[in-house]
C-alpha positions as CSV (number, residue, x, y, z in Angstrom):
1,M,-118.2,276.3,-29.7
2,T,-117.5,274.1,-32.6
3,P,-115.2,271.2,-31.6
4,Q,-111.8,270.7,-33.2
5,V,-112.1,267.1,-34.2
6,F,-112.4,265.0,-37.3
7,V,-115.0,262.3,-37.2
8,A,-114.3,259.5,-39.7
9,V,-117.7,257.8,-40.2
10,G,-117.1,254.4,-41.8
11,G,-118.5,250.9,-42.2
12,M,-119.4,248.5,-45.0
13,P,-121.5,249.6,-47.9
14,A,-125.1,250.3,-47.0
15,S,-124.4,250.2,-43.3
16,G,-125.8,253.7,-42.8
17,K,-122.6,255.8,-43.0
18,S,-124.1,258.7,-45.1
19,T,-127.2,258.8,-43.0
20,V,-125.2,258.9,-39.7
21,A,-122.7,261.4,-41.0
22,A,-125.6,263.7,-42.2
23,L,-127.1,263.6,-38.7
24,L,-123.9,264.0,-36.9
25,A,-122.4,266.9,-38.7
26,P,-125.0,269.5,-37.6
27,A,-125.2,268.0,-34.1
28,L,-121.5,268.7,-33.8
29,G,-121.6,272.0,-35.7
30,L,-119.1,270.6,-38.2
31,P,-119.0,270.6,-42.0
32,L,-119.7,267.3,-43.7
33,L,-117.3,266.1,-46.4
34,A,-118.5,263.0,-48.2
35,K,-116.4,260.8,-50.5
36,D,-119.3,259.9,-52.7
37,T,-120.2,263.6,-53.3
38,I,-116.6,264.3,-54.4
39,K,-116.4,261.1,-56.5
40,H,-119.6,262.1,-58.3
41,G,-118.1,265.5,-59.0
42,L,-115.1,263.8,-60.5
43,M,-117.3,261.6,-62.6
44,D,-119.2,264.8,-63.8
45,A,-115.8,266.2,-65.0
46,L,-114.2,263.0,-66.3
47,G,-117.1,260.7,-67.2
48,D,-118.6,257.7,-65.5
49,P,-116.2,254.7,-65.4
50,I,-117.2,251.5,-67.1
51,E,-114.7,249.3,-65.3
52,I,-114.5,248.5,-61.6
53,E,-110.8,249.4,-61.3
54,R,-111.4,252.9,-62.8
55,S,-114.3,253.4,-60.3
56,R,-111.9,252.3,-57.5
57,E,-109.3,254.8,-58.7
58,L,-111.9,257.6,-58.7
59,G,-112.9,256.6,-55.2
60,R,-109.3,256.7,-53.9
61,A,-108.9,260.1,-55.7
62,A,-112.0,261.3,-53.9
63,V,-110.7,260.2,-50.5
64,Y,-107.4,262.0,-51.1
65,A,-109.2,265.2,-52.2
66,M,-111.6,265.0,-49.2
67,L,-108.7,264.6,-46.8
68,A,-106.7,267.4,-48.5
69,V,-109.7,269.7,-47.9
70,A,-110.0,268.5,-44.4
71,A,-106.4,269.1,-43.6
72,A,-106.9,272.8,-44.4
73,N,-109.5,272.9,-41.5
74,T,-109.6,272.0,-37.9
75,G,-112.6,269.7,-38.0
76,A,-115.2,268.0,-40.1
77,V,-117.3,264.9,-40.3
78,L,-115.8,262.6,-43.0
79,D,-118.0,260.1,-44.7
80,S,-116.3,257.2,-46.5
81,T,-115.7,253.5,-46.8
82,W,-112.3,253.6,-45.2
83,Y,-109.4,251.5,-46.4
84,P,-105.9,251.2,-44.8
85,Y,-104.3,253.5,-47.4
86,A,-106.1,256.4,-45.7
87,E,-104.6,255.8,-42.2
88,P,-101.5,258.0,-42.7
89,L,-103.7,260.8,-44.2
90,L,-106.0,260.7,-41.3
91,R,-103.1,260.7,-38.8
92,A,-101.7,263.8,-40.5
93,L,-104.9,265.8,-39.9
94,P,-104.4,268.9,-37.6
95,S,-107.0,267.8,-35.0
96,P,-107.8,264.5,-33.2
97,V,-109.6,261.9,-35.1
98,V,-112.5,259.9,-33.7
99,Q,-113.9,257.0,-35.7
100,V,-117.6,256.3,-35.8
101,R,-118.1,252.7,-37.1
102,C,-121.6,252.0,-38.5
103,R,-122.5,248.4,-37.8
104,C,-125.3,246.2,-39.0
105,S,-125.6,242.6,-40.2
106,V,-124.4,241.7,-43.6
107,E,-127.9,240.6,-44.4
108,V,-129.3,244.0,-43.5
109,A,-126.6,245.8,-45.5
110,R,-127.3,243.5,-48.5
111,R,-131.0,244.3,-48.3
112,R,-130.4,248.0,-48.1
113,H,-127.8,247.8,-51.0
114,R,-130.3,246.0,-53.3
115,A,-133.1,248.5,-52.4
116,R,-131.0,251.6,-53.2
117,M,-129.6,250.2,-56.5
118,P,-132.2,251.9,-58.7
119,T,-131.2,255.3,-57.2
120,R,-127.4,254.9,-57.5
121,R,-125.4,256.5,-60.2
122,T,-124.4,254.1,-62.9
123,G,-120.7,255.0,-62.7
124,D,-120.6,253.7,-59.1
125,L,-120.8,250.2,-60.6
126,Q,-122.3,248.9,-57.4
127,A,-124.3,246.2,-59.3
128,I,-121.2,244.5,-60.6
129,R,-118.9,244.7,-57.7
130,P,-117.9,241.3,-56.2
131,D,-119.3,240.2,-52.9
132,D,-115.8,239.9,-51.4
133,E,-115.3,243.6,-52.1
134,L,-118.7,244.8,-50.8
135,W,-118.9,242.6,-47.6
136,S,-115.2,242.4,-46.8
137,D,-113.8,242.3,-43.2
138,V,-111.9,245.4,-44.1
139,H,-115.2,247.4,-43.7
140,R,-115.9,246.0,-40.3
141,T,-112.4,246.6,-38.9
142,P,-111.6,250.1,-37.6
143,L,-108.5,251.8,-38.8
144,A,-105.6,252.2,-36.4
145,V,-106.4,255.9,-35.9
146,G,-108.0,257.4,-32.8
147,P,-110.8,256.0,-30.6
148,V,-113.8,254.2,-32.0
149,V,-117.4,254.7,-31.3
150,D,-119.6,251.8,-32.5
151,V,-123.1,252.6,-33.8
152,D,-125.7,250.0,-34.3
153,T,-127.5,251.2,-37.5
154,E,-130.1,248.5,-37.4
155,R,-131.9,250.9,-35.0
156,S,-132.5,254.6,-35.2
157,V,-129.5,256.7,-34.2
158,D,-129.9,259.6,-31.9
159,A,-127.6,262.3,-33.2
160,E,-127.2,264.2,-29.9
161,T,-126.3,261.1,-28.0
162,L,-123.8,260.1,-30.7
163,A,-122.3,263.6,-30.7
164,A,-121.9,263.4,-26.9
165,D,-120.1,260.0,-27.3
166,V,-117.7,261.5,-29.8
167,L,-117.0,264.6,-27.7
168,A,-116.4,262.4,-24.6
169,W,-113.2,261.2,-26.3
170,L,-111.8,264.8,-26.6
171,G,-111.5,265.0,-22.8
């Protein structure tokens, strides 16, 4: 039976969010909704931004769209870099929310970030984002929504164990 739960996978950029979310969704039998996929669709329709603020606007729009789609369902794995503006939207979802926080050292995240730069879409503007945006404490602090499962992404993640940890919070 597919659980009725929303799993908000978050963490700082290059902490392994998308990898963990992609492993966790099938382990839980839930659909995966990813902010970056939606943002890239918006960029396909509207064009790649050339300014950081426009990229941020598209990112926020993608989160709002993702959570609107989620709200029409009873569960999903939600992949995003979460900011406090999303808290009321997550609280309004029709099923419980469990956060999965991907954690690694800033040094590991920076190394991963540099390594993936050649494969990132130009409109993401990752190469010109300031360090205080990329490695901010906001990314390491869980939102005030539901229980939190911490995942050390400097090691391989076992999807079945993580899925069991998430389900344990549902009682």
